[in-house]
C-alpha positions as semicolon CSV with decimal commas, in nm:
position;residue;x (nm);y (nm);z (nm)
1;M;10,398;11,012;12,132
2;S;10,033;11,117;12,083
3;R;9,748;10,893;12,181
4;A;9,674;10,851;11,811
5;A;10,011;10,681;11,764
6;R;9,934;10,405;12,009
7;H;9,825;10,097;11,815
8;H;9,476;9,969;11,901
9;R;9,394;10,220;12,171
10;G;9,087;10,386;12,032
11;P;9,042;10,668;11,782
12;I;9,284;10,947;11,715
13;R;9,178;11,236;11,933
14;A;9,266;11,520;11,708
15;T;9,088;11,481;11,284
16;S;8,695;11,149;10,981
17;S;8,285;10,443;9,681
18;V;8,709;10,727;9,693
19;I;9,007;10,686;9,707
20;W;9,371;10,699;9,891
21;V;9,573;10,488;10,134
22;L;9,923;10,589;10,228
23;V;10,142;10,354;10,427
24;V;10,485;10,499;10,495
25;L;10,753;10,238;10,547
26;V;11,112;10,312;10,625
27;C;11,280;9,979;10,591
28;A;11,557;9,980;10,848
29;G;11,672;9,625;10,900
30;S;11,445;9,322;10,861
31;M;11,080;9,371;10,767
32;G;10,971;9,071;10,970
33;A;10,830;9,091;11,320
34;Q;11,108;9,068;11,580
35;P;11,085;8,941;11,937
36;V;11,142;9,203;12,203
37;T;11,486;9,155;12,357
38;G;11,744;9,380;12,511
39;N;11,921;9,430;12,176
40;A;11,617;9,403;11,949
41;A;11,554;9,665;11,685
42;P;11,265;9,903;11,752
43;P;10,929;9,802;11,604
44;I;10,839;9,906;11,253
45;R;10,642;10,229;11,256
46;M;10,353;10,221;11,013
47;V;10,113;10,505;10,930
48;A;9,788;10,486;10,734
49;L;9,626;10,790;10,574
50;G;9,309;10,810;10,370
51;N;8,938;10,750;10,341
52;S;8,681;10,476;10,402
53;Y;8,836;10,226;10,160
54;I;9,141;10,211;10,383
55;S;8,970;10,269;10,718
56;G;8,772;9,952;10,654
57;Q;8,418;10,084;10,654
58;G;8,207;9,787;10,547
59;A;8,450;9,530;10,694
60;D;8,210;9,432;10,969
61;D;7,971;9,158;11,077
62;Y;7,675;9,309;10,895
63;R;7,383;9,068;10,898
64;S;7,065;9,264;10,954
65;V;6,914;9,598;11,051
66;P;7,060;9,743;11,266
67;A;7,417;9,656;11,173
68;D;7,662;9,526;11,430
69;T;7,927;9,795;11,488
70;S;8,149;9,586;11,717
71;S;8,402;9,538;11,435
72;Y;8,499;9,905;11,457
73;R;8,735;10,080;11,694
74;S;8,568;10,236;11,994
75;G;8,463;10,595;11,940
76;T;8,465;10,579;11,558
77;T;8,097;10,498;11,495
78;G;7,942;10,821;11,629
79;P;7,794;11,040;11,750
80;N;8,098;11,271;11,748
81;N;8,329;11,071;11,524
82;Y;8,232;10,863;11,219
83;C;8,572;10,744;11,098
84;F;8,461;10,378;11,104
85;R;8,804;10,220;11,156
86;S;8,754;9,847;11,131
87;R;8,970;9,597;11,317
88;H;8,950;9,395;10,994
89;A;9,091;9,669;10,767
90;A;9,385;9,566;10,547
91;V;9,624;9,806;10,722
92;E;9,535;9,656;11,061
93;I;9,592;9,304;10,930
94;V;9,927;9,395;10,772
95;A;10,047;9,579;11,082
96;D;9,973;9,269;11,290
97;R;10,161;9,045;11,045
98;L;10,461;9,278;11,047
99;G;10,456;9,324;11,423
100;A;10,439;9,695;11,343
101;Q;10,326;9,986;11,555
102;L;10,032;10,129;11,360
103;T;9,915;10,489;11,362
104;N;9,580;10,468;11,188
105;A;9,474;10,820;11,090
106;T;9,225;10,706;10,824
107;C;8,865;10,819;10,831
108;A;8,548;10,742;10,640
109;A;8,437;11,016;10,400
110;A;8,780;11,181;10,421
111;E;8,868;11,411;10,133
112;P;9,222;11,510;10,032
113;R;9,185;11,831;10,233
114;H;9,134;11,629;10,552
115;V;9,482;11,485;10,508
116;D;9,676;11,810;10,498
117;Q;9,447;12,113;10,533
118;I;9,155;12,089;10,775
119;A;9,035;11,876;11,064
120;Q;8,768;11,610;11,027
121;F;8,551;11,547;11,333
122;D;8,768;11,585;11,646
123;E;9,091;11,448;11,503
124;G;9,291;11,728;11,347
125;R;9,467;11,688;11,014
126;Q;9,569;11,332;10,928
127;I;9,919;11,443;10,826
128;D;9,990;11,570;11,178
129;H;9,996;11,209;11,302
130;L;10,287;11,125;11,071
131;E;10,616;11,120;11,262
132;R;10,960;11,168;11,113
133;A;11,063;10,820;11,226
134;A;10,785;10,648;11,029
135;D;10,901;10,344;10,834
136;I;10,591;10,272;10,623
137;V;10,317;10,500;10,494
138;V;10,013;10,348;10,325
139;M;9,788;10,594;10,148
140;Q;9,460;10,602;9,960
141;V;9,348;10,963;9,971
142;I;9,174;11,082;9,654
143;G;8,819;11,024;9,535
144;N;8,587;11,195;9,783
145;P;8,356;11,378;9,769
146;E;8,329;11,297;9,398
147;F;8,303;10,922;9,462
148;L;8,003;10,981;9,686
149;N;7,843;11,192;9,414
150;V;7,898;10,925;9,149
151;V;7,767;10,642;9,368
152;A;7,455;10,844;9,447
153;C;7,410;10,912;9,077
154;V;7,421;10,546;8,970
155;Q;7,229;10,416;9,272
156;L;6,936;10,656;9,299
157;G;6,813;10,664;8,940
158;E;6,929;10,671;8,580
159;C;7,260;10,857;8,601
160;D;7,337;11,148;8,370
161;A;7,680;11,089;8,215
162;R;7,758;11,458;8,257
163;T;7,753;11,415;8,636
164;V;8,028;11,153;8,618
165;E;8,223;11,355;8,360
166;R;8,224;11,658;8,592
167;S;8,349;11,444;8,881
168;M;8,623;11,294;8,663
169;A;8,731;11,645;8,562
170;V;8,770;11,735;8,931
171;L;8,982;11,422;8,980
172;D;9,199;11,494;8,679
173;G;9,268;11,851;8,780
174;E;9,226;11,955;9,141
175;Q;9,265;11,614;9,308
176;R;9,562;11,508;9,093
177;R;9,748;11,822;9,204
178;H;9,636;11,784;9,564
179;E;9,763;11,428;9,580
180;Q;10,099;11,554;9,455
181;R;10,111;11,809;9,738
182;I;10,038;11,532;9,988
183;H;10,322;11,324;9,843
184;R;10,562;11,615;9,893
185;E;10,442;11,677;10,248
186;V;10,469;11,311;10,345
187;R;10,819;11,290;10,199
188;A;10,925;11,605;10,386
189;R;10,787;11,482;10,718
190;A;10,912;11,123;10,690
191;P;11,207;11,135;10,447
192;Q;11,319;10,776;10,505
193;A;10,977;10,618;10,486
194;R;10,858;10,388;10,212
195;I;10,530;10,501;10,063
196;Y;10,263;10,266;9,931
197;I;9,963;10,388;9,735
198;L;9,669;10,149;9,739
199;S;9,448;10,114;9,434
200;A;9,074;10,061;9,436
201;P;8,932;9,710;9,395
202;Q;8,694;9,612;9,116
203;V;8,353;9,719;9,244
204;V;8,125;9,635;8,950
205;P;8,163;9,404;8,647
206;R;8,382;9,492;8,353
207;P;8,225;9,521;8,006
208;G;8,128;9,178;7,881
209;Q;8,104;9,021;8,227
210;E;7,757;8,887;8,310
211;Y;7,576;9,058;8,594
212;H;7,206;9,103;8,522
213;A;7,107;8,790;8,714
214;R;7,243;8,929;9,039
215;C;7,243;9,308;9,035
216;G;7,095;9,443;8,715
217;W;6,798;9,566;8,915
218;F;6,983;9,868;9,047
219;M;7,239;9,958;8,779
220;S;7,209;9,978;8,402
221;D;7,474;9,875;8,150
222;R;7,561;10,239;8,093
223;E;7,594;10,308;8,467
224;V;7,829;10,012;8,509
225;V;8,052;10,166;8,241
226;L;8,037;10,509;8,409
227;L;8,131;10,377;8,754
228;N;8,418;10,172;8,610
229;A;8,547;10,476;8,423
230;F;8,545;10,685;8,740
231;I;8,733;10,424;8,945
232;D;8,981;10,369;8,661
233;K;9,053;10,743;8,661
234;I;9,130;10,735;9,035
235;D;9,375;10,449;8,979
236;E;9,537;10,617;8,678
237;I;9,603;10,932;8,882
238;S;9,735;10,739;9,182
239;R;9,962;10,523;8,964
240;T;10,104;10,824;8,778
241;N;10,169;11,019;9,098
242;A;10,332;10,715;9,259
243;Q;10,572;10,694;8,965
244;L;10,638;11,068;8,984
245;F;10,733;11,060;9,353
246;G;10,902;10,721;9,379
247;A;10,624;10,552;9,575
248;T;10,495;10,198;9,521
249;F;10,154;10,165;9,358
250;V;9,979;9,860;9,503
251;D;9,753;9,734;9,225
252;L;9,463;9,521;9,347
253;D;9,394;9,430;8,985
254;G;9,747;9,300;8,931
255;A;9,820;8,959;8,784
256;D;9,894;8,795;9,122
257;S;9,612;8,962;9,315
258;P;9,345;8,739;9,470
259;W;9,100;9,004;9,351
260;R;9,185;8,902;8,994
261;A;9,215;8,526;9,039
262;Q;8,840;8,513;8,991
263;R;8,563;8,770;8,996
264;H;8,472;8,920;9,333
265;D;8,283;9,233;9,228
266;L;7,945;9,297;9,389
267;C;7,761;9,111;9,109
268;S;7,977;8,796;9,120
269;A;7,899;8,461;9,281
270;Q;8,138;8,540;9,570
271;P;8,134;8,919;9,612
272;W;8,399;9,089;9,824
273;V;8,225;9,423;9,782
274;W;7,892;9,528;9,923
275;G;7,616;9,651;9,697
276;P;7,352;9,883;9,839
277;R;7,288;9,796;10,201
278;L;7,079;9,950;10,476
279;H;7,116;9,960;10,850
280;A;6,945;10,166;11,115
281;P;7,172;10,444;11,249
282;Q;7,287;10,405;11,609
283;Y;7,198;10,760;11,705
284;E;6,857;10,916;11,650
285;P;6,972;11,240;11,479
286;D;7,159;11,034;11,219
287;S;6,833;10,891;11,087
288;L;6,764;11,223;10,915
289;S;7,038;11,158;10,657
290;L;7,010;10,887;10,389
291;R;7,388;10,856;10,392
292;N;7,376;10,725;10,750
293;W;7,137;10,448;10,643
294;S;7,370;10,315;10,372
295;L;7,711;10,303;10,544
296;G;7,944;10,051;10,383
297;S;7,763;10,034;10,048
298;Y;8,006;9,978;9,758
299;H;8,292;9,907;10,001
300;P;8,499;9,590;10,053
301;T;8,369;9,325;10,292
302;R;8,589;9,157;10,553
303;A;8,694;8,906;10,286
304;G;8,780;9,193;10,053
305;Q;8,995;9,367;10,313
306;S;9,171;9,037;10,386
307;A;9,250;8,994;10,015
308;T;9,376;9,352;9,999
309;A;9,599;9,284;10,300
310;T;9,760;8,993;10,113
311;V;9,847;9,217;9,817
312;L;9,973;9,499;10,040
313;F;10,185;9,267;10,255
314;D;10,350;9,120;9,945
315;A;10,418;9,470;9,810
316;I;10,586;9,578;10,131
317;G;10,821;9,285;10,090
318;L;10,967;9,443;9,774
319;R;11,325;9,567;9,811
320;E;11,287;9,863;9,577
321;P;10,986;10,094;9,544
322;T;10,815;10,103;9,209
323;G;10,529;10,300;9,067
324;S;10,439;10,033;8,815
C-alpha cells in the first residue's frame, strides 16, 4: 500500500469557489466501525477525490493575519504542496465515524484533469491512489478553474455576465464530459465501490433573501444571481452524471440537510461559508500572488464541513445508491 493510502500520515507523495468529491464505498458487511479482533472484517476502505471544497480548505482556526495553518495536514500548506487538506474536512470526519481507512487524494485548486490526466504538485494523478478494493469513493471534481474565474469576477469589481456565461458553457460541455470519463475510470478501477458525489453548499443568498446589511458592500444583486447560477450549473451536471452512472448524489440543499434548516450562506447571521478573507502567506515568494492572500475565501468553515459530514454520513447509510 502506498504512503498516500495510510490514513492521517501526511500528504500523498505522488499529485494539489469548484466542484467534485468522490467517495467510493463498497459495502461489504456492516457499515459501522468494528472492533479489531481475530475474526473481524477488514476496515472499510474510503477514498476521496476532488478539489478544495472536499479537501477542507477554509476549515481552519482562522482568526487574524497570518492565518493559523495547524488545522491542515503536514506538508499540504506549501511551499511545494498546496493541497490544504484539513483535519476538519467532511471526509475526514466521516472516515473517523465509520472507523474507515481513508485515502485522501483531494487537493485545493484541483481541476478535473488532476484527477485522471496530469499530476498536481508532487502527488501524481488522484485516480492512481484508488485501489480495486475500495469500498467508498466520495467525489467532488468539477468546477475549477472556472469557479476561480467566476469568484474573481464577482469579487474584484462589477462582473460582466458574459464572463460567467463563458464559464458555464465550459462546465456544460467539456467538464460534463470529463466528469463522465472520471465516473467510468473509477468504476473500472473499483468495480464494487459505492460512489458518492457531493454537491456544493449555498454560498450566497438566494433571490429574495436579505443580505445588504451584511455583505452588500462587495457583491451586487446581479452578481449574487450570477454566482448562484454558476453553482447551480455545477450541481445540475453532478446530479445528472450521478444518475447516469448509478452513483449517489449527496445534496447539501436537501430537505433534511442542516444547511437548509436555516440560512448559513456567507451573508446570514450564522455563516458556514467564508466571504473574502485575507491572510499573510507563509512563504515569501507566495506574497507575489493575490490568490495566496485569499486562501479559503468562499469556502465552508469548520462548522460548514461538520454539517456536510452529517449529510454525507447519512447518505452512506443508504442501502441502495440513488442519483436523486
